[in-house]
All heavy atoms as a GROMACS GRO file, in nm:
protein
  627
    1MET      N    1   0.085  -0.118  -0.002
    1MET     CA    2   0.001   0.000   0.001
    1MET      C    3   0.089   0.123  -0.002
    1MET      O    4   0.184   0.134   0.074
    1MET     CB    5  -0.089  -0.002   0.124
    1MET     CG    6  -0.183   0.111   0.132
    1MET     SD    7  -0.291   0.081   0.276
    1MET     CE    8  -0.403   0.213   0.259
    2ARG      N    9   0.052   0.219  -0.084
    2ARG     CA   10   0.129   0.342  -0.093
    2ARG      C   11   0.095   0.437   0.022
    2ARG      O   12  -0.014   0.430   0.076
    2ARG     CB   13   0.102   0.410  -0.227
    2ARG     CG   14   0.150   0.328  -0.343
    2ARG     CD   15   0.118   0.393  -0.477
    2ARG     NE   16  -0.027   0.393  -0.495
    2ARG     CZ   17  -0.090   0.467  -0.583
    2ARG    NH1   18  -0.022   0.548  -0.660
    2ARG    NH2   19  -0.219   0.460  -0.598
    3GLY      N   20   0.186   0.528   0.053
    3GLY     CA   21   0.161   0.625   0.158
    3GLY      C   22   0.056   0.725   0.119
    3GLY      O   23   0.036   0.752   0.000
    4PRO      N   24  -0.014   0.787   0.220
    4PRO     CA   25  -0.120   0.881   0.191
    4PRO      C   26  -0.081   0.996   0.101
    4PRO      O   27  -0.156   1.040   0.018
    4PRO     CB   28  -0.163   0.928   0.327
    4PRO     CG   29  -0.117   0.823   0.419
    4PRO     CD   30   0.005   0.760   0.358
    5SER      N   31   0.044   1.048   0.117
    5SER     CA   32   0.081   1.164   0.037
    5SER      C   33   0.094   1.128  -0.111
    5SER      O   34   0.083   1.214  -0.196
    5SER     CB   35   0.212   1.223   0.090
    5SER     OG   36   0.315   1.128   0.077
    6ILE      N   37   0.107   1.001  -0.139
    6ILE     CA   38   0.117   0.958  -0.279
    6ILE      C   39  -0.023   0.945  -0.338
    6ILE      O   40  -0.048   0.988  -0.449
    6ILE     CB   41   0.192   0.825  -0.292
    6ILE    CG1   42   0.336   0.846  -0.249
    6ILE    CG2   43   0.184   0.769  -0.430
    6ILE    CD1   44   0.416   0.718  -0.233
    7TRP      N   45  -0.114   0.886  -0.262
    7TRP     CA   46  -0.247   0.863  -0.321
    7TRP      C   47  -0.348   0.972  -0.293
    7TRP      O   48  -0.461   0.964  -0.339
    7TRP     CB   49  -0.300   0.726  -0.287
    7TRP     CG   50  -0.302   0.682  -0.145
    7TRP    CD1   51  -0.210   0.602  -0.085
    7TRP    CD2   52  -0.400   0.710  -0.046
    7TRP    NE1   53  -0.242   0.579   0.046
    7TRP    CE2   54  -0.360   0.645   0.073
    7TRP    CE3   55  -0.515   0.783  -0.043
    7TRP    CZ2   56  -0.433   0.652   0.192
    7TRP    CZ3   57  -0.587   0.790   0.076
    7TRP    CH2   58  -0.543   0.725   0.188
    8HIS      N   59  -0.316   1.078  -0.220
    8HIS     CA   60  -0.410   1.188  -0.205
    8HIS      C   61  -0.332   1.321  -0.201
    8HIS      O   62  -0.283   1.360  -0.097
    8HIS     CB   63  -0.497   1.173  -0.081
    8HIS     CG   64  -0.625   1.249  -0.095
    8HIS    ND1   65  -0.630   1.385  -0.106
    8HIS    CD2   66  -0.751   1.205  -0.105
    8HIS    CE1   67  -0.757   1.424  -0.120
    8HIS    NE2   68  -0.830   1.317  -0.120
    9PRO      N   69  -0.325   1.392  -0.313
    9PRO     CA   70  -0.244   1.512  -0.325
    9PRO      C   71  -0.287   1.631  -0.240
    9PRO      O   72  -0.209   1.717  -0.210
    9PRO     CB   73  -0.249   1.548  -0.473
    9PRO     CG   74  -0.378   1.488  -0.523
    9PRO     CD   75  -0.396   1.362  -0.437
   10ILE      N   76  -0.414   1.636  -0.198
   10ILE     CA   77  -0.458   1.748  -0.118
   10ILE      C   78  -0.425   1.731   0.029
   10ILE      O   79  -0.372   1.820   0.094
   10ILE     CB   80  -0.611   1.776  -0.136
   10ILE    CG1   81  -0.638   1.822  -0.278
   10ILE    CG2   82  -0.660   1.879  -0.037
   10ILE    CD1   83  -0.784   1.837  -0.312
   11ILE      N   84  -0.454   1.614   0.084
   11ILE     CA   85  -0.440   1.597   0.227
   11ILE      C   86  -0.302   1.554   0.271
   11ILE      O   87  -0.272   1.555   0.391
   11ILE     CB   88  -0.545   1.499   0.288
   11ILE    CG1   89  -0.525   1.357   0.232
   11ILE    CG2   90  -0.683   1.548   0.263
   11ILE    CD1   91  -0.604   1.253   0.306
   12GLY      N   92  -0.215   1.522   0.177
   12GLY     CA   93  -0.078   1.490   0.214
   12GLY      C   94  -0.070   1.368   0.301
   12GLY      O   95  -0.116   1.260   0.265
   13ASP      N   96  -0.014   1.384   0.421
   13ASP     CA   97   0.012   1.270   0.511
   13ASP      C   98  -0.105   1.230   0.599
   13ASP      O   99  -0.096   1.134   0.674
   13ASP     CB  100   0.133   1.298   0.598
   13ASP     CG  101   0.259   1.304   0.517
   13ASP    OD1  102   0.268   1.238   0.413
   13ASP    OD2  103   0.351   1.378   0.558
   14GLY      N  104  -0.215   1.303   0.598
   14GLY     CA  105  -0.327   1.259   0.680
   14GLY      C  106  -0.409   1.372   0.733
   14GLY      O  107  -0.403   1.486   0.686
   15TYR      N  108  -0.484   1.343   0.836
   15TYR     CA  109  -0.569   1.443   0.897
   15TYR      C  110  -0.527   1.464   1.041
   15TYR      O  111  -0.457   1.382   1.098
   15TYR     CB  112  -0.715   1.402   0.889
   15TYR     CG  113  -0.749   1.283   0.974
   15TYR    CD1  114  -0.796   1.298   1.104
   15TYR    CD2  115  -0.736   1.153   0.927
   15TYR    CE1  116  -0.824   1.190   1.185
   15TYR    CE2  117  -0.762   1.044   1.005
   15TYR     CZ  118  -0.810   1.062   1.134
   15TYR     OH  119  -0.837   0.955   1.210
   16TYR      N  120  -0.571   1.573   1.098
   16TYR     CA  121  -0.531   1.607   1.232
   16TYR      C  122  -0.651   1.647   1.317
   16TYR      O  123  -0.727   1.737   1.275
   16TYR     CB  124  -0.431   1.725   1.227
   16TYR     CG  125  -0.318   1.696   1.134
   16TYR    CD1  126  -0.322   1.735   1.001
   16TYR    CD2  127  -0.210   1.621   1.177
   16TYR    CE1  128  -0.221   1.704   0.912
   16TYR    CE2  129  -0.108   1.590   1.090
   16TYR     CZ  130  -0.113   1.632   0.959
   16TYR     OH  131  -0.012   1.599   0.871
   17PRO      N  132  -0.671   1.585   1.431
   17PRO     CA  133  -0.777   1.631   1.520
   17PRO      C  134  -0.727   1.757   1.593
   17PRO      O  135  -0.615   1.760   1.646
   17PRO     CB  136  -0.796   1.515   1.620
   17PRO     CG  137  -0.665   1.440   1.613
   17PRO     CD  138  -0.605   1.465   1.482
   18ILE      N  139  -0.804   1.864   1.586
   18ILE     CA  140  -0.765   1.988   1.653
   18ILE      C  141  -0.881   2.040   1.738
   18ILE      O  142  -0.996   2.006   1.721
   18ILE     CB  143  -0.724   2.097   1.550
   18ILE    CG1  144  -0.838   2.130   1.452
   18ILE    CG2  145  -0.602   2.050   1.471
   18ILE    CD1  146  -0.808   2.241   1.357
   19ASP      N  147  -0.844   2.120   1.841
   19ASP     CA  148  -0.944   2.174   1.931
   19ASP      C  149  -0.991   2.313   1.881
   19ASP      O  150  -0.943   2.361   1.776
   19ASP     CB  151  -0.892   2.182   2.074
   19ASP     CG  152  -0.772   2.272   2.091
   19ASP    OD1  153  -0.751   2.366   2.009
   19ASP    OD2  154  -0.696   2.250   2.189
   20ASP      N  155  -1.082   2.375   1.955
   20ASP     CA  156  -1.139   2.503   1.915
   20ASP      C  157  -1.034   2.612   1.895
   20ASP      O  158  -1.037   2.688   1.798
   20ASP     CB  159  -1.242   2.551   2.016
   20ASP     CG  160  -1.366   2.466   2.022
   20ASP    OD1  161  -1.396   2.398   1.922
   20ASP    OD2  162  -1.436   2.470   2.124
   21GLU      N  163  -0.936   2.617   1.986
   21GLU     CA  164  -0.831   2.718   1.979
   21GLU      C  165  -0.744   2.700   1.854
   21GLU      O  166  -0.714   2.793   1.780
   21GLU     CB  167  -0.747   2.714   2.104
   21GLU     CG  168  -0.637   2.822   2.109
   21GLU     CD  169  -0.557   2.817   2.237
   21GLU    OE1  170  -0.614   2.786   2.342
   21GLU    OE2  171  -0.436   2.847   2.229
   22GLU      N  172  -0.706   2.575   1.828
   22GLU     CA  173  -0.626   2.545   1.709
   22GLU      C  174  -0.702   2.572   1.580
   22GLU      O  175  -0.645   2.622   1.484
   22GLU     CB  176  -0.581   2.398   1.711
   22GLU     CG  177  -0.480   2.369   1.825
   22GLU     CD  178  -0.459   2.221   1.846
   22GLU    OE1  179  -0.560   2.144   1.847
   22GLU    OE2  180  -0.342   2.182   1.866
   23LEU      N  181  -0.834   2.543   1.581
   23LEU     CA  182  -0.916   2.572   1.462
   23LEU      C  183  -0.921   2.720   1.434
   23LEU      O  184  -0.906   2.765   1.322
   23LEU     CB  185  -1.056   2.516   1.482
   23LEU     CG  186  -1.151   2.540   1.364
   23LEU    CD1  187  -1.100   2.476   1.236
   23LEU    CD2  188  -1.290   2.492   1.398
   24GLU      N  189  -0.933   2.800   1.538
   24GLU     CA  190  -0.937   2.946   1.521
   24GLU      C  191  -0.805   2.996   1.462
   24GLU      O  192  -0.806   3.079   1.372
   24GLU     CB  193  -0.960   3.013   1.658
   24GLU     CG  194  -0.982   3.163   1.650
   24GLU     CD  195  -1.014   3.224   1.785
   24GLU    OE1  196  -1.086   3.161   1.863
   24GLU    OE2  197  -0.967   3.334   1.811
   25ILE      N  198  -0.694   2.942   1.505
   25ILE     CA  199  -0.563   2.978   1.451
   25ILE      C  200  -0.554   2.936   1.305
   25ILE      O  201  -0.504   3.014   1.221
   25ILE     CB  202  -0.448   2.913   1.535
   25ILE    CG1  203  -0.445   2.975   1.674
   25ILE    CG2  204  -0.316   2.924   1.464
   25ILE    CD1  205  -0.358   2.901   1.775
   26GLU      N  206  -0.594   2.815   1.272
   26GLU     CA  207  -0.590   2.767   1.135
   26GLU      C  208  -0.675   2.851   1.041
   26GLU      O  209  -0.636   2.874   0.926
   26GLU     CB  210  -0.633   2.622   1.126
   26GLU     CG  211  -0.534   2.522   1.183
   26GLU     CD  212  -0.408   2.508   1.100
   26GLU    OE1  213  -0.402   2.556   0.985
   26GLU    OE2  214  -0.312   2.448   1.151
   27LEU      N  215  -0.788   2.898   1.087
   27LEU     CA  216  -0.881   2.971   0.998
   27LEU      C  217  -0.845   3.120   0.987
   27LEU      O  218  -0.893   3.188   0.899
   27LEU     CB  219  -1.024   2.952   1.044
   27LEU     CG  220  -1.080   2.809   1.035
   27LEU    CD1  221  -1.223   2.806   1.081
   27LEU    CD2  222  -1.064   2.754   0.894
   28ALA      N  223  -0.761   3.168   1.080
   28ALA     CA  224  -0.719   3.308   1.074
   28ALA      C  225  -0.641   3.333   0.944
   28ALA      O  226  -0.542   3.265   0.916
   28ALA     CB  227  -0.634   3.344   1.196
   29GLY      N  228  -0.687   3.424   0.866
   29GLY     CA  229  -0.620   3.456   0.741
   29GLY      C  230  -0.647   3.360   0.626
   29GLY      O  231  -0.594   3.377   0.517
   30ALA      N  232  -0.728   3.260   0.650
   30ALA     CA  233  -0.758   3.163   0.546
   30ALA      C  234  -0.858   3.218   0.445
   30ALA      O  235  -0.940   3.302   0.480
   30ALA     CB  236  -0.818   3.033   0.608
   31GLU      N  237  -0.848   3.173   0.324
   31GLU     CA  238  -0.948   3.203   0.221
   31GLU      C  239  -1.051   3.090   0.221
   31GLU      O  240  -1.018   2.975   0.185
   31GLU     CB  241  -0.881   3.214   0.083
   31GLU     CG  242  -0.980   3.237  -0.027
   31GLU     CD  243  -0.919   3.224  -0.166
   31GLU    OE1  244  -0.796   3.226  -0.178
   31GLU    OE2  245  -0.996   3.212  -0.262
   32ILE      N  246  -1.170   3.117   0.268
   32ILE     CA  247  -1.276   3.017   0.275
   32ILE      C  248  -1.347   3.012   0.139
   32ILE      O  249  -1.402   3.113   0.095
   32ILE     CB  250  -1.379   3.048   0.386
   32ILE    CG1  251  -1.309   3.066   0.523
   32ILE    CG2  252  -1.486   2.940   0.391
   32ILE    CD1  253  -1.237   2.944   0.575
   33VAL      N  254  -1.345   2.896   0.077
   33VAL     CA  255  -1.411   2.879  -0.056
   33VAL      C  256  -1.553   2.829  -0.037
   33VAL      O  257  -1.643   2.870  -0.109
   33VAL     CB  258  -1.331   2.779  -0.142
   33VAL    CG1  259  -1.401   2.751  -0.273
   33VAL    CG2  260  -1.189   2.831  -0.166
   34GLU      N  261  -1.575   2.741   0.062
   34GLU     CA  262  -1.706   2.689   0.090
   34GLU      C  263  -1.721   2.663   0.239
   34GLU      O  264  -1.630   2.612   0.303
   34GLU     CB  265  -1.732   2.558   0.014
   34GLU     CG  266  -1.870   2.502   0.040
   34GLU     CD  267  -1.898   2.380  -0.041
   34GLU    OE1  268  -1.821   2.341  -0.128
   34GLU    OE2  269  -2.005   2.317  -0.016
   35GLU      N  270  -1.836   2.700   0.292
   35GLU     CA  271  -1.870   2.669   0.432
   35GLU      C  272  -2.015   2.624   0.431
   35GLU      O  273  -2.104   2.700   0.398
   35GLU     CB  274  -1.850   2.792   0.520
   35GLU     CG  275  -1.862   2.760   0.666
   35GLU     CD  276  -1.810   2.873   0.757
   35GLU    OE1  277  -1.746   2.968   0.705
   35GLU    OE2  278  -1.832   2.865   0.877
   36ASN      N  279  -2.036   2.497   0.465
   36ASN     CA  280  -2.169   2.437   0.454
   36ASN      C  281  -2.209   2.373   0.588
   36ASN      O  282  -2.148   2.274   0.631
   36ASN     CB  283  -2.169   2.333   0.342
   36ASN     CG  284  -2.305   2.278   0.313
   36ASN    OD1  285  -2.395   2.278   0.397
   36ASN    ND2  286  -2.323   2.226   0.193
   37ALA      N  287  -2.311   2.430   0.652
   37ALA     CA  288  -2.356   2.383   0.781
   37ALA      C  289  -2.484   2.300   0.770
   37ALA      O  290  -2.551   2.274   0.869
   37ALA     CB  291  -2.379   2.498   0.876
   38ALA      N  292  -2.516   2.254   0.650
   38ALA     CA  293  -2.638   2.182   0.626
   38ALA      C  294  -2.642   2.040   0.682
   38ALA      O  295  -2.745   1.973   0.674
   38ALA     CB  296  -2.668   2.177   0.475
   39PHE      N  297  -2.535   1.992   0.738
   39PHE     CA  298  -2.526   1.856   0.783
   39PHE      C  299  -2.576   1.835   0.927
   39PHE      O  300  -2.588   1.720   0.970
   39PHE     CB  301  -2.381   1.805   0.772
   39PHE     CG  302  -2.332   1.810   0.630
   39PHE    CD1  303  -2.250   1.916   0.588
   39PHE    CD2  304  -2.368   1.716   0.536
   39PHE    CE1  305  -2.203   1.921   0.459
   39PHE    CE2  306  -2.325   1.723   0.404
   39PHE     CZ  307  -2.241   1.828   0.368
   40GLY      N  308  -2.602   1.941   0.999
   40GLY     CA  309  -2.658   1.928   1.132
   40GLY      C  310  -2.553   1.916   1.240
   40GLY      O  311  -2.537   2.004   1.325
   41SER      N  312  -2.475   1.812   1.244
   41SER     CA  313  -2.380   1.791   1.354
   41SER      C  314  -2.239   1.843   1.322
   41SER      O  315  -2.154   1.842   1.409
   41SER     CB  316  -2.370   1.640   1.388
   41SER     OG  317  -2.326   1.566   1.278
   42PHE      N  318  -2.216   1.886   1.200
   42PHE     CA  319  -2.087   1.942   1.165
   42PHE      C  320  -2.100   2.040   1.050
   42PHE      O  321  -2.201   2.043   0.979
   42PHE     CB  322  -1.986   1.832   1.127
   42PHE     CG  323  -2.019   1.757   1.002
   42PHE    CD1  324  -1.973   1.798   0.877
   42PHE    CD2  325  -2.095   1.641   1.008
   42PHE    CE1  326  -2.004   1.730   0.761
   42PHE    CE2  327  -2.129   1.570   0.892
   42PHE     CZ  328  -2.082   1.613   0.769
   43THR      N  329  -1.998   2.123   1.034
   43THR     CA  330  -1.989   2.216   0.923
   43THR      C  331  -1.868   2.179   0.839
   43THR      O  332  -1.762   2.155   0.892
   43THR     CB  333  -1.972   2.362   0.972
   43THR    OG1  334  -2.088   2.398   1.046
   43THR    CG2  335  -1.952   2.460   0.860
   44LEU      N  336  -1.888   2.173   0.709
   44LEU     CA  337  -1.780   2.146   0.616
   44LEU      C  338  -1.719   2.281   0.573
   44LEU      O  339  -1.792   2.371   0.530
   44LEU     CB  340  -1.835   2.072   0.493
   44LEU     CG  341  -1.736   2.052   0.378
   44LEU    CD1  342  -1.627   1.955   0.418
   44LEU    CD2  343  -1.808   2.005   0.255
   45ILE      N  344  -1.589   2.294   0.589
   45ILE     CA  345  -1.519   2.416   0.550
   45ILE      C  346  -1.407   2.377   0.457
   45ILE      O  347  -1.325   2.292   0.490
   45ILE     CB  348  -1.461   2.491   0.673
   45ILE    CG1  349  -1.571   2.519   0.778
   45ILE    CG2  350  -1.393   2.622   0.630
   45ILE    CD1  351  -1.519   2.570   0.909
   46VAL      N  352  -1.401   2.441   0.340
   46VAL     CA  353  -1.303   2.416   0.239
   46VAL      C  354  -1.237   2.549   0.201
   46VAL      O  355  -1.307   2.648   0.186
   46VAL     CB  356  -1.364   2.350   0.115
   46VAL    CG1  357  -1.258   2.324   0.008
   46VAL    CG2  358  -1.434   2.221   0.151
   47GLY      N  359  -1.106   2.549   0.184
   47GLY     CA  360  -1.043   2.673   0.144
   47GLY      C  361  -0.892   2.660   0.132
   47GLY      O  362  -0.839   2.549   0.109
   48TYR      N  363  -0.824   2.773   0.152
   48TYR     CA  364  -0.679   2.778   0.143
   48TYR      C  365  -0.624   2.839   0.272
   48TYR      O  366  -0.673   2.948   0.313
   48TYR     CB  367  -0.635   2.862   0.023
   48TYR     CG  368  -0.673   2.795  -0.107
   48TYR    CD1  369  -0.799   2.823  -0.167
   48TYR    CD2  370  -0.589   2.704  -0.169
   48TYR    CE1  371  -0.834   2.761  -0.284
   48TYR    CE2  372  -0.627   2.643  -0.288
   48TYR     CZ  373  -0.746   2.671  -0.345
   48TYR     OH  374  -0.783   2.607  -0.461
   49ARG      N  375  -0.527   2.773   0.331
   49ARG     CA  376  -0.466   2.826   0.453
   49ARG      C  377  -0.387   2.954   0.426
   49ARG      O  378  -0.342   2.977   0.313
   49ARG     CB  379  -0.369   2.723   0.512
   49ARG     CG  380  -0.431   2.594   0.549
   49ARG     CD  381  -0.327   2.491   0.580
   49ARG     NE  382  -0.282   2.502   0.719
   49ARG     CZ  383  -0.178   2.439   0.768
   49ARG    NH1  384  -0.108   2.360   0.692
   49ARG    NH2  385  -0.146   2.455   0.892
   50ASP      N  386  -0.366   3.033   0.528
   50ASP     CA  387  -0.279   3.150   0.518
   50ASP      C  388  -0.140   3.103   0.476
   50ASP      O  389  -0.097   2.996   0.519
   50ASP     CB  390  -0.275   3.221   0.654
   50ASP     CG  391  -0.208   3.355   0.647
   50ASP    OD1  392  -0.098   3.366   0.589
   50ASP    OD2  393  -0.263   3.452   0.699
   51LYS      N  394  -0.076   3.178   0.392
   51LYS     CA  395   0.059   3.141   0.342
   51LYS      C  396   0.162   3.120   0.450
   51LYS      O  397   0.257   3.047   0.430
   51LYS     CB  398   0.105   3.248   0.242
   51LYS     CG  399   0.022   3.253   0.116
   51LYS     CD  400   0.065   3.365   0.026
   51LYS     CE  401  -0.030   3.374  -0.091
   51LYS     NZ  402   0.002   3.487  -0.179
   52VAL      N  403   0.143   3.176   0.565
   52VAL     CA  404   0.240   3.161   0.676
   52VAL      C  405   0.251   3.013   0.720
   52VAL      O  406   0.350   2.976   0.780
   52VAL     CB  407   0.212   3.251   0.798
   52VAL    CG1  408   0.212   3.397   0.760
   52VAL    CG2  409   0.081   3.211   0.864
   53PHE      N  410   0.150   2.933   0.691
   53PHE     CA  411   0.149   2.792   0.732
   53PHE      C  412   0.221   2.702   0.632
   53PHE      O  413   0.250   2.589   0.662
   53PHE     CB  414   0.007   2.742   0.749
   53PHE     CG  415  -0.064   2.799   0.867
   53PHE    CD1  416  -0.168   2.890   0.849
   53PHE    CD2  417  -0.029   2.764   0.996
   53PHE    CE1  418  -0.233   2.947   0.956
   53PHE    CE2  419  -0.095   2.818   1.104
   53PHE     CZ  420  -0.197   2.908   1.085
   54SER      N  421   0.253   2.755   0.513
   54SER     CA  422   0.315   2.666   0.411
   54SER      C  423   0.464   2.653   0.435
   54SER      O  424   0.527   2.735   0.501
   54SER     CB  425   0.291   2.726   0.271
   54SER     OG  426   0.359   2.846   0.253
   55ALA      N  427   0.520   2.547   0.379
   55ALA     CA  428   0.662   2.518   0.396
   55ALA      C  429   0.749   2.630   0.337
   55ALA      O  430   0.854   2.661   0.395
   55ALA     CB  431   0.696   2.383   0.333
   56ASP      N  432   0.706   2.687   0.224
   56ASP     CA  433   0.787   2.790   0.161
   56ASP      C  434   0.745   2.932   0.201
   56ASP      O  435   0.809   3.029   0.165
   56ASP     CB  436   0.785   2.775   0.010
   56ASP     CG  437   0.647   2.797  -0.053
   56ASP    OD1  438   0.553   2.834   0.018
   56ASP    OD2  439   0.634   2.772  -0.173
   57GLY      N  440   0.635   2.945   0.274
   57GLY     CA  441   0.586   3.077   0.317
   57GLY      C  442   0.524   3.158   0.206
   57GLY      O  443   0.491   3.276   0.224
   58LYS      N  444   0.505   3.096   0.087
   58LYS     CA  445   0.455   3.170  -0.027
   58LYS      C  446   0.332   3.108  -0.091
   58LYS      O  447   0.260   3.175  -0.163
   58LYS     CB  448   0.562   3.180  -0.136
   58LYS     CG  449   0.689   3.251  -0.090
   58LYS     CD  450   0.792   3.246  -0.197
   58LYS     CE  451   0.923   3.308  -0.147
   58LYS     NZ  452   1.032   3.295  -0.243
   59THR      N  453   0.310   2.980  -0.068
   59THR     CA  454   0.204   2.906  -0.135
   59THR      C  455   0.087   2.877  -0.039
   59THR      O  456   0.109   2.816   0.065
   59THR     CB  457   0.256   2.772  -0.187
   59THR    OG1  458   0.374   2.799  -0.265
   59THR    CG2  459   0.153   2.703  -0.274
   60ALA      N  460  -0.031   2.920  -0.074
   60ALA     CA  461  -0.149   2.894   0.009
   60ALA      C  462  -0.191   2.749  -0.018
   60ALA      O  463  -0.231   2.715  -0.130
   60ALA     CB  464  -0.262   2.991  -0.024
   61GLN      N  465  -0.186   2.666   0.084
   61GLN     CA  466  -0.219   2.524   0.069
   61GLN      C  467  -0.369   2.502   0.088
   61GLN      O  468  -0.430   2.560   0.179
   61GLN     CB  469  -0.144   2.439   0.170
   61GLN     CG  470   0.005   2.437   0.150
   61GLN     CD  471   0.044   2.365   0.022
   61GLN    OE1  472  -0.024   2.275  -0.025
   61GLN    NE2  473   0.156   2.405  -0.034
   62PRO      N  474  -0.433   2.418   0.007
   62PRO     CA  475  -0.574   2.387   0.026
   62PRO      C  476  -0.597   2.309   0.153
   62PRO      O  477  -0.506   2.236   0.200
   62PRO     CB  478  -0.608   2.302  -0.098
   62PRO     CG  479  -0.480   2.244  -0.145
   62PRO     CD  480  -0.374   2.342  -0.105
   63PHE      N  481  -0.715   2.324   0.212
   63PHE     CA  482  -0.749   2.248   0.332
   63PHE      C  483  -0.893   2.205   0.327
   63PHE      O  484  -0.974   2.264   0.256
   63PHE     CB  485  -0.717   2.327   0.462
   63PHE     CG  486  -0.820   2.437   0.487
   63PHE    CD1  487  -0.937   2.413   0.556
   63PHE    CD2  488  -0.795   2.565   0.444
   63PHE    CE1  489  -1.028   2.514   0.581
   63PHE    CE2  490  -0.886   2.670   0.467
   63PHE     CZ  491  -1.003   2.642   0.535
   64LEU      N  492  -0.922   2.107   0.408
   64LEU     CA  493  -1.060   2.061   0.430
   64LEU      C  494  -1.077   2.049   0.580
   64LEU      O  495  -0.987   1.995   0.648
   64LEU     CB  496  -1.082   1.924   0.364
   64LEU     CG  497  -1.221   1.865   0.394
   64LEU    CD1  498  -1.313   1.885   0.280
   64LEU    CD2  499  -1.205   1.720   0.425
   65CYS      N  500  -1.186   2.098   0.631
   65CYS     CA  501  -1.213   2.092   0.773
   65CYS      C  502  -1.356   2.044   0.798
   65CYS      O  503  -1.447   2.088   0.731
   65CYS     CB  504  -1.192   2.229   0.837
   65CYS     SG  505  -1.232   2.235   1.012
   66ILE      N  506  -1.368   1.952   0.892
   66ILE     CA  507  -1.499   1.913   0.944
   66ILE      C  508  -1.508   1.970   1.083
   66ILE      O  509  -1.442   1.926   1.176
   66ILE     CB  510  -1.513   1.758   0.951
   66ILE    CG1  511  -1.481   1.693   0.815
   66ILE    CG2  512  -1.651   1.721   1.002
   66ILE    CD1  513  -1.575   1.726   0.703
   67LYS      N  514  -1.583   2.080   1.095
   67LYS     CA  515  -1.596   2.150   1.223
   67LYS      C  516  -1.711   2.083   1.301
   67LYS      O  517  -1.828   2.090   1.265
   67LYS     CB  518  -1.626   2.297   1.200
   67LYS     CG  519  -1.642   2.376   1.328
   67LYS     CD  520  -1.670   2.521   1.298
   67LYS     CE  521  -1.688   2.601   1.426
   67LYS     NZ  522  -1.724   2.740   1.396
   68ASN      N  523  -1.674   2.015   1.408
   68ASN     CA  524  -1.767   1.943   1.491
   68ASN      C  525  -1.855   2.038   1.573
   68ASN      O  526  -1.802   2.132   1.634
   68ASN     CB  527  -1.690   1.850   1.582
   68ASN     CG  528  -1.773   1.740   1.640
   68ASN    OD1  529  -1.892   1.756   1.664
   68ASN    ND2  530  -1.710   1.627   1.668
   69HIS      N  531  -1.985   2.016   1.578
   69HIS     CA  532  -2.074   2.102   1.659
   69HIS      C  533  -2.093   2.052   1.800
   69HIS      O  534  -2.157   2.120   1.882
   69HIS     CB  535  -2.212   2.113   1.590
   69HIS     CG  536  -2.209   2.188   1.462
   69HIS    ND1  537  -2.322   2.214   1.390
   69HIS    CD2  538  -2.107   2.240   1.389
   69HIS    CE1  539  -2.291   2.280   1.280
   69HIS    NE2  540  -2.159   2.295   1.278
   70THR      N  541  -2.034   1.937   1.834
   70THR     CA  542  -2.045   1.882   1.968
   70THR      C  543  -1.947   1.960   2.059
   70THR      O  544  -1.828   1.958   2.032
   70THR     CB  545  -2.009   1.732   1.973
   70THR    OG1  546  -2.095   1.666   1.880
   70THR    CG2  547  -2.025   1.676   2.110
   71PRO      N  548  -1.997   2.026   2.164
   71PRO     CA  549  -1.904   2.104   2.251
   71PRO      C  550  -1.792   2.017   2.305
   71PRO      O  551  -1.814   1.907   2.352
   71PRO     CB  552  -1.997   2.149   2.363
   71PRO     CG  553  -2.135   2.150   2.303
   71PRO     CD  554  -2.135   2.033   2.209
   72GLY      N  555  -1.672   2.071   2.291
   72GLY     CA  556  -1.553   2.003   2.343
   72GLY      C  557  -1.495   1.895   2.255
   72GLY      O  558  -1.390   1.839   2.285
   73ALA      N  559  -1.565   1.860   2.148
   73ALA     CA  560  -1.517   1.754   2.059
   73ALA      C  561  -1.414   1.809   1.962
   73ALA      O  562  -1.412   1.926   1.930
   73ALA     CB  563  -1.635   1.692   1.984
   74ALA      N  564  -1.328   1.719   1.915
   74ALA     CA  565  -1.224   1.758   1.821
   74ALA      C  566  -1.284   1.784   1.683
   74ALA      O  567  -1.388   1.729   1.646
   74ALA     CB  568  -1.119   1.650   1.812
   75HIS      N  569  -1.217   1.869   1.608
   75HIS     CA  570  -1.251   1.897   1.468
   75HIS      C  571  -1.150   1.822   1.380
   75HIS      O  572  -1.035   1.802   1.421
   75HIS     CB  573  -1.243   2.048   1.438
   75HIS     CG  574  -1.315   2.131   1.539
   75HIS    ND1  575  -1.453   2.138   1.549
   75HIS    CD2  576  -1.267   2.210   1.638
   75HIS    CE1  577  -1.484   2.220   1.648
   75HIS    NE2  578  -1.373   2.264   1.703
   76LEU      N  579  -1.188   1.784   1.263
   76LEU     CA  580  -1.098   1.719   1.170
   76LEU      C  581  -1.039   1.825   1.078
   76LEU      O  582  -1.116   1.906   1.018
   76LEU     CB  583  -1.168   1.612   1.090
   76LEU     CG  584  -1.082   1.538   0.988
   76LEU    CD1  585  -1.124   1.391   0.986
   76LEU    CD2  586  -1.092   1.596   0.851
   77PHE      N  587  -0.911   1.831   1.066
   77PHE     CA  588  -0.847   1.929   0.976
   77PHE      C  589  -0.744   1.855   0.894
   77PHE      O  590  -0.666   1.778   0.943
   77PHE     CB  591  -0.778   2.039   1.057
   77PHE     CG  592  -0.733   2.156   0.973
   77PHE    CD1  593  -0.818   2.258   0.948
   77PHE    CD2  594  -0.605   2.156   0.920
   77PHE    CE1  595  -0.778   2.367   0.870
   77PHE    CE2  596  -0.565   2.261   0.839
   77PHE     CZ  597  -0.651   2.368   0.815
   78THR      N  598  -0.743   1.881   0.763
   78THR     CA  599  -0.646   1.818   0.677
   78THR      C  600  -0.594   1.918   0.574
   78THR      O  601  -0.669   1.998   0.520
   78THR     CB  602  -0.707   1.693   0.610
   78THR    OG1  603  -0.608   1.632   0.528
   78THR    CG2  604  -0.822   1.728   0.524
   79SER      N  605  -0.464   1.916   0.556
   79SER     CA  606  -0.397   2.000   0.459
   79SER      C  607  -0.265   1.935   0.419
   79SER      O  608  -0.212   1.853   0.495
   79SER     CB  609  -0.371   2.138   0.515
   79SER     OG  610  -0.313   2.224   0.422
   80LYS      N  611  -0.215   1.971   0.302
   80LYS     CA  612  -0.092   1.912   0.254
   80LYS      C  613   0.028   1.941   0.339
   80LYS      O  614   0.110   1.858   0.366
   80LYS     CB  615  -0.069   1.954   0.109
   80LYS     CG  616   0.037   1.877   0.039
   80LYS     CD  617   0.037   1.906  -0.108
   80LYS     CE  618   0.141   1.822  -0.177
   80LYS     NZ  619   0.141   1.840  -0.320
   81ASP      N  620   0.041   2.065   0.384
   81ASP     CA  621   0.156   2.106   0.471
   81ASP      C  622   0.121   2.082   0.615
   81ASP      O  623   0.012   2.098   0.658
   81ASP     CB  624   0.192   2.251   0.451
   81ASP     CG  625   0.293   2.271   0.341
   81ASP    OD1  626   0.345   2.172   0.292
   81ASP    OD2  627   0.313   2.388   0.305
   0.00000   0.00000   0.00000
């Protein structure tokens, strides 16, 4: 089996569970392309991270986030960098 970064170019090495504070940091300066709260228990957020998070400091990396609506629960965040 090939590694995740080989078979999925957007998410790179995987996903990361993050808390509310980390999510706020990740979304600061992000370009939100889609935010869809129609699922009830979570909101889907898709966009590009602020360039300061990229390895080269110049390229805005795409991200996908599943923002959990359950208080205190982790959110799923995935990005290439």
